[in-house]
C-alpha positions in Angstrom: -0.9 21.4 -6.8 -4.5 20.7 -8.0 -7.0 19.2 -5.6 -7.3 16.3 -8.1 -3.6 15.3 -7.7 -2.5 12.2 -5.9 0.3 13.1 -3.4 3.0 10.9 -1.9 4.8 12.4 1.1 7.9 10.8 2.6 8.8 11.5 6.2 11.5 10.0 8.4 9.0 7.8 10.2 6.2 7.2 7.6 5.1 7.5 4.0 1.7 9.0 3.2 -0.3 8.3 0.0 -3.2 10.6 -0.7 -5.7 10.3 -3.5 -8.6 12.7 -4.1 -12.1 11.3 -3.8 -13.8 9.6 -0.9 -14.8 6.0 -0.5 -18.0 5.0 -2.3 -21.1 6.1 -0.5 -22.1 3.7 2.2 -18.6 2.1 2.3 -16.7 2.4 5.6 -13.0 1.8 6.2 -14.0 -1.1 8.5 -15.9 -2.7 5.6 -13.0 -2.0 3.3 -10.4 -3.7 5.6 -12.7 -6.7 6.2 -13.5 -7.2 2.5 -17.1 -6.7 3.2 -18.1 -4.8 0.1 -18.5 -5.0 -3.7 -15.8 -3.4 -5.7 -16.6 -0.6 -8.1 -14.1 0.6 -10.7 -13.9 4.4 -10.7 -11.4 4.8 -13.6 -12.0 2.0 -16.1 -9.2 3.1 -18.4 -6.5 2.9 -15.7 -7.9 -0.4 -14.3 -7.9 -1.9 -17.8 -4.3 -0.9 -18.4 -3.1 -2.2 -15.0 -5.0 -5.5 -15.6 -3.4 -5.9 -19.1 0.0 -5.2 -17.7 -0.4 -7.8 -15.0 -0.2 -5.3 -12.2 -3.6 -6.3 -10.9 -5.0 -9.8 -11.0 -8.6 -9.0 -10.3 -10.6 -6.0 -9.4 -11.3 -5.4 -5.7 -8.4 -7.5 -4.3 -5.9 -4.7 -3.6 -6.5 -3.9 0.0 -6.7 -7.6 0.9 -3.3 -8.3 -0.8 -1.8 -5.2 0.8 -2.8 -6.3 4.3 -1.5 -9.8 3.6 1.9 -8.5 2.5 2.3 -6.3 5.6 1.5 -9.3 7.8 3.9 -11.5 5.8 6.7 -9.1 6.4 5.7 -8.5 10.1 5.2 -4.8 9.4 2.8 -2.5 11.2 -0.5 -2.4 9.5 -1.0 0.7 7.4 -3.5 3.3 8.5 -6.4 4.1 6.2 -8.4 7.3 6.6 -10.7 9.6 4.9 -9.4 13.1 5.1 -10.8 16.3 3.6 -12.1 15.2 0.1 -9.8 12.3 -0.2 -8.4 9.0 1.0 -5.0 8.6 2.8 -3.0 5.5 3.5 0.0 5.9 5.9 2.7 3.2 6.2 5.0 3.4 9.2 8.7 3.0 9.4 10.0 -0.2 10.8 13.3 -2.0 11.0 13.6 -5.7 10.8 16.6 -7.5 12.1 17.6 -10.5 10.2 20.5 -12.8 10.9 22.5 -14.3 8.1 25.0 -17.1 8.5 28.3 -16.4 7.0 31.7 -16.8 8.6 30.2 -14.6 11.3 26.7 -13.5 12.1 25.6 -10.2 10.6 22.6 -8.2 11.6 21.0 -6.2 8.9 18.4 -3.5 9.3 15.9 -3.0 6.4 13.8 0.2 6.4 10.2 0.3 5.2 11.2 2.5 2.3 13.9 0.0 1.2 11.4 -2.8 1.4 8.8 -1.0 -0.7 11.5 -0.1 -3.3 12.7 -3.7 -3.5 9.1 -5.0 -3.9 8.5 -2.5 -6.6 11.6 -3.6 -8.4 10.4 -7.2 -8.3 6.9 -6.4 -9.6 8.1 -4.0 -12.3 11.3 -5.4 -13.8 
């Protein structure tokens, strides 16, 4: 594995996403989470392709939308950290109990991994 590779690690209690490269100089994780910064595109080619594909609506809105989605689904907030020469985001396993009315009540548990998979299927048909 090259130090320039992105890495996704799946554990029984969490999923970790690692990307090489630190936050822009002068930008803290606190500023990032509060939206108190000006976005700078690092890879214009990838950003352009994602924008054309409709995967991103505007530059610099990703963290805000991620946090809103986690709150919407009552999931624990992800952990953002700078580690070595990169940036890591960790999302934690959770189970959500939902009750469905049928002829009898059924309790269904949905794991974080299943939720992410379902969301990805919806955004990338």
